[in-house]
VEXMARGU-173293 format. One record per residue (C-alpha): x negated, y negated, z. Coordinates in steps of 0.02 Angstrom, whole numbers, plus 50000, padded with zeros to 5 digits. Example, Ala and Ser with C-alpha at 12.3 -4.5 7.8 and 13.67 -1.06 7.14 Angstrom:
BEGIN
493855022550390/493165005350357/
***
This chain:
BEGIN
449044590958362/447474586158455/446574602258412/447084601058229/446384583358213/444744587458298/444504603858204/444834595058038/443564581558081/442234593958134/442634604857984/442304590357866/440634587157951/440164605457931/440614608157749/439224617057654/438134607257536/438794616157383/440044629657346/438784638657237/436934641157230/435694628957155/434324637457054/432914626257116/433064611557236/431664602357144/432874598757001/434144585057030/435384587956889/436204602256799/437504603856661/438554619156624/438524624756443/439944636156389/439704648756248/441374653356173/441324666456033/443204664156014/442864647855922/441884656955785/442444666255632/441304681255653/441644698955591/442114710955732/440664721155794/439564725355941/438744713056059/437314702555994/435684703456088/434184691756094/435104677756004/434104661855971/435424648656004/435224630855943/435704618056076/435944600256013/435784586656144/436364568856115/436964554256220/438724561056217/438304576956312/436644573556399/435944559556507/434224557056432/433774543656561/433904556856699/432644568456614/430804566056577/430454556956416/429684572256335/430934584856400/429624594956496/430794596256645/432154605456551/432574622756613/433924634656550/434624647156675/435814661656650/437574661956721/436974670256881/436054653956918/434484664156955/433744670256791/432764657656688/432984659356501/431594657656372/431734642556262/430724630456157/430964612556106/430964609055921/431244590355945/431514579456098/431694560856067/432184551556224/432194534756135/433414540556002/434364551356130/434244566756021/433524584056050/433554601155967/433154616056077/433164634656042/433704645856187/433504664756194/435224670756249/435084688956306/436864694256256/438364687156168/439934697356194/441224696056053/442724685956108/442064683956285/441574666456344/440064664556455/439044650156519/437254645356552/436504631056651/435394616956591/434354609756734/433374593456722/432794578756825/431114583756901/429684571456877/428414584056940/428914598056820/427734604356687/428304610556517/428724629056496/429344627956316/428834644556239/429264647356056/428574665056037/429564671056188/431174664456113/431194677455973/431254696455977/429834707355915/430664710355746/430604691955698/429084690155586/429134671655542/430104655955590/429804638755513/430654623355588/429764611555466/429594598955608/427724595955591/427124578155585/425634583155477/424974598655389/425844614355325/427294622355421/426814632355576/427554648955626/428524648455792/428334667155826/426864675855905/426314682355734/425464666255683/426064666555502/425664648355472/425764641755296/424064639855211/424574625255101/426064614155067/426494601054938/428274598855005/428754582255080/429564580555251/431424577055251/431984566755400/433834569355365/433824588155368/435084599255455/434054600855613/433234583755621/431754587155505/431544598955358/430594600755196/430964591555033/430614599554862/430644590554695/430594605554578/428704608054574/428294608254759/427904623754859/427354630755027/426154645455020/426074659055153/424594670855159/424834689655172/424834696955347/425204713455434/426854706955504/427414700955331/426854716355237/428314726755175/428084744855116/429234751054979/431004752755046/430614743055204/431994732955289/431984714055278/433094699455329/432734682555252/433774667155292/433654648455271/434714632955264/434634624755093/435374609055017/435344608054827/435064589954776/434854590354587/435944577854495/436734592354405/436594611154437/434944618454377/434934632554253/433734642354361/432804637454519/431794647954639/431894645154827/430804659554889/429594672054812/428754687054894/427364695954795/426624713154807/424904716354876/424224715154698/424774697054691/425094688454525/424294702654428/425824713554467/427594709754416/428274717054579/429104703554681/430664697454769/431464681154713/432874671454796/433604655954714/435024647254627/435704649154450/436894635054407/437074633054596/437564651354614/436414660154738/435514675354669/434264688354726/433094696754599/431984711954630/430584717154510/429644733454537/427824737054493/428344743354321/429204726954281/430964733654297/432064719554362/433724720454452/434754705654503/436374701154590/437204684254593/438594676154694/440204674254595/440494656054647/439314641154642/438904631554799/439164612954816/437734601154785/437254588654920/437904600555053/436994611855174/437304630655161/436604645655252/435834657955129/435294675355185/434684691455106/434694708155197/433754722955124/433844740855184/434684754755083/435404740854976/435114722254957/436514710855013/436694692254983/437594681455111/438204663555092/438704654655252/438794671055343/439944679455217/439384693355101/439364686654923/438494700154820/437724717454835/436264725154738/436104744054747/434214744454758/432794744654881/431324733054897/429694737854810/428064736654902/427844718254949/426244715455044/425624699754958/425834681054966/427494672354996/427994655754920/429374643754969/429894633554818/428954636754658/427544630254549/427244631954360/426074646754371/427194657254481/428734653854379/427874657654214/427274674454280/429034678054342/429664675254164/430914662054219/430294648054108/428804641754013/427394631954091/427924616653993/429644617054069/429044620154247/429634603354312/431444608754288/431324626354360/430774623954539/432034621254678/432614603354696/433314599554867/432994601455053/432644616855156/432694619655343/432524633655472/431784648055371/431714664855458/431044681955409/431314697955508/430694715655484/432414722655522/434114722255438/435114709755539/436954713655560/438314703855471/438854697655643/437144690155679/437084681455511/438834674555533/438344668955707/436834659555643/437834651255505/439204646055626/438124639955769/436734630655679/437774619555566/438214601655608/440034606155639/439614620455757/440854622255899/440184637855983/439454628456130/440264615056237/439594604756380/440414600956547/441124583256545/440014577956690/438334583856751/438184590556928/436984581957046/436034590257184/436564583357351/437674585857499/439564586557485/439994569357554/438804560157441/439454566557276/437614569557236/437044551557208/436744549057393/435304561257380/434414549157266/434934534057368/434334541457533/432594542957462/432574524157432/433174519157607/431854508757698/431254511457877/432334497557948/433824505257859/433474522057939/433384513658110/435114506058085/435814522358016/435084531758166/435924519658288/437554521658196/437324540458206/437184539258396/438754528558398/439654541558293/439164555658411/439744545458562/441384541358475/441714559758436/441394564558618/442534550758682/443904555158558/443814573458608/443834570058796/445204556958788/446324567658677/446124582058797/446444571558954/447944562058886/448744578158823/448554586458993/449254571459085/450744569858969/451164588358983/451004588159173/452074572459188/453504580459095/453414595359210/453404584659368/454914574159314/455924590259308/455284595159480/455684577859550/457544580059514/457564595559626/456564586459758/457814571959761/459244584259785/458314591959933/458134574860014/459974571359986/460434587660075/459304582460221/460264566060235/461914575460242/461244586960380/460604572160478/458764577460466/458224563660347/456924552860429/456524566460557/455664579260442/454274574960315/454734573360130/454644590960056/453194595359940/453674602559770/453204621159755/452414617559583/451204604559654/449694615259614/450194615859432/450444597059424/448734591159475/448464582759305/450094572759321/449824554259348/451654552259401/451414565859530/449964556559604/451004540459609/452384550259695/451114556759820/450604538859861/452434533959892/452804549759993/451274546760102/451854528860135/453584534860188/452904549060297/451744536860386/453214525560429/454294540460482/452904545660601/452924528160678/454824528260702/455634531560875/457324537560931/457804520060979/457104513260816/457364526360679/456534524260507/457454514860373/456984505460216/457414487260216/456904474260087/455224471160169/454814489660177/455364491759995/454154478259941/452744486560035/453184503259956/453224495259783/451514487359813/450784504559854/451544512059697/450894497659589/449134500559657/449244519059616/449914515159443/448444503259405/447194516759459/448034529259343/447974516859198/446114514759229/445884533459219/446874534259057/445854520158978/444184526759040/442824526458902/444004518558776/442804503758770/441584514758671/442874516158532/443134497258528/441244494958516/441174507358372/442624498658284/441964481058299/440094483858309/439864497958180/440244487658023/439224472858081/437744483658126/437874491857955/437984474757872/436414469457964/435504484557893/436144480557718/435594462457725/433854466957788/433704480657655/434194468857515/432944456057577/431554469057579/432034474857404/431944457657329/430334453857424/429504469557354/430104465357177/429394447757194/427744454657255/427644467257113/428224454856980/429304468556901/431064461956873/432204474856793/433794483956839/432884500356869/431814491957001/433244482557086/434684494957081/433984509157191/433444497357330/435074487557335/436124503357325/435094511357462/435314495857570/437184497657555/437014514757636/436924505757804/438624497657772/439354514357721/438674522057881/439454507857983/441144510657904/440984529457929/440804525858116/442174512658128/443564520658025/443774536958124/443594527258287/444944515158231/446184528958188/445834538158351/445934522058454/447644517358385/448294534958414/447644535758592/448244518358640/449994522858581/450054538358688/449294529258838/450594515558821/451984528558825/451264536658982/451064519559064/452874515559027/453424532159103/452414528359262/453224511159278/454974518359255/454624531659385/453964519059512/455554508859498/456624524359507/455684530859660/455884514559757/457724513459711/458124531359761/457114530859922/457954514459971/459664522359941/459224537660045/458414528660193/459514513260203/460454511960369/
***
């Protein structure tokens, strides 16, 4: 029992700081983010690689007060808790408790959940948000439309920034901010090597759109891609809506046009994910589902691109007259436009549609963030310890010394009491045989002539307090036997019995002192520990309020850490007193039992010796 208690106590003190690694000790908080493809309706297929994953942070899943106000201390780490992941922040608003972040997830296995870590809480951290590194080399252009001023800027390394824009910002877009078009607004993108498409080249175009016309438009263009000859050539790619039915139209250099259109209209005032994939054929996807197929390839498209439409472009495209231009451009909002020089798989398009929408359920956050810190603190103590004042550390150090002394006393007393109790039980069995030997001596007439026999197990009973009491009584009797004569043989009368009892009482008191040795240290820890801790708390609170008064800064953020840290002294005092109290009560109970056994034996010894040596 004794070993189990002590080993448990020492085991608790030696628990490791964490049962798993911590990526970097400079970060105080981390949250586990689970990626669960099982929640998505995605066509079966191979694993997705280099997936730009949208992570939405809000006050329900992230503690913005624990991070820097601009989010520069955010770090995303892979499941191995060692590999940092590339990411970039589209928006981080600590005041509104809202953030949109794109993370480059290396692999998403179909139907196989995985997790990543989000670390934060480092005031010294510098920003590592890196938009170009978030996308693979086949991504040619990405517009978030989150600019506060000027045309949209490309997030990839290609630098395909828009050269002009008449679109208005939309602050209620799908991903915080988007672009608003009124039917005659546009965003122009200059030709570039990364956007130049030879005839038959692959292309993936995708965007989130929200038609907002009061009634479906007869024909509206969302995106146009021209050939290298520009407006002088009819060759182009057009993507738009016809009576709210998505369509894709391809016109070659000879003016031959081909078009495919989705069979069902989309709903106005609702966001939808629209995508076009061109390779050996041209496929139209709505919300990640294939809606139409055009058996054709792209013509050479090395010219300017336009988001939305203006009167000149639409007239050249033959969609309407210049006079009617105000009714032919796209009316609505647009967000997150992406172009890639590769045919993205149906799985990747379905993944984007399912994970970027407002109702996305692909990712989930752990209910509670983990806090760097040792096991007994639950993490918050790490922060509190940094706010403990010098006087608080002095008190905690004194309490630490008291704790060490208490542990030593508990260990030594448990060991000693256990050995004494075990030896006493052994001697009581030996004493019964010894009494029988004395009785036989009385029958043979040798009692009072020979010394009291010594038990053969005496060497094994050195720890027995009762054995030592017996030794005191036996020595008293032997001394009186030695003084007896033939004319005056030894016997125990009432006076001798009282003298014998006095010797045994003296021996018993000495044994009690040995049993209670050092127990005073536990009483000091029990009574003094809490009061010493309270002293440290009171002084710490006084210093906290004095410093606040001197600084003139009265707010909860200034008061709370100091007061909470001051309470650490009280916690330390209780940590000293509570184990000492439990151990003291346990030890005093066992010592009381041993003391009672010694008193019973002393009475029994006097009674039996008086019976044997009475004349």
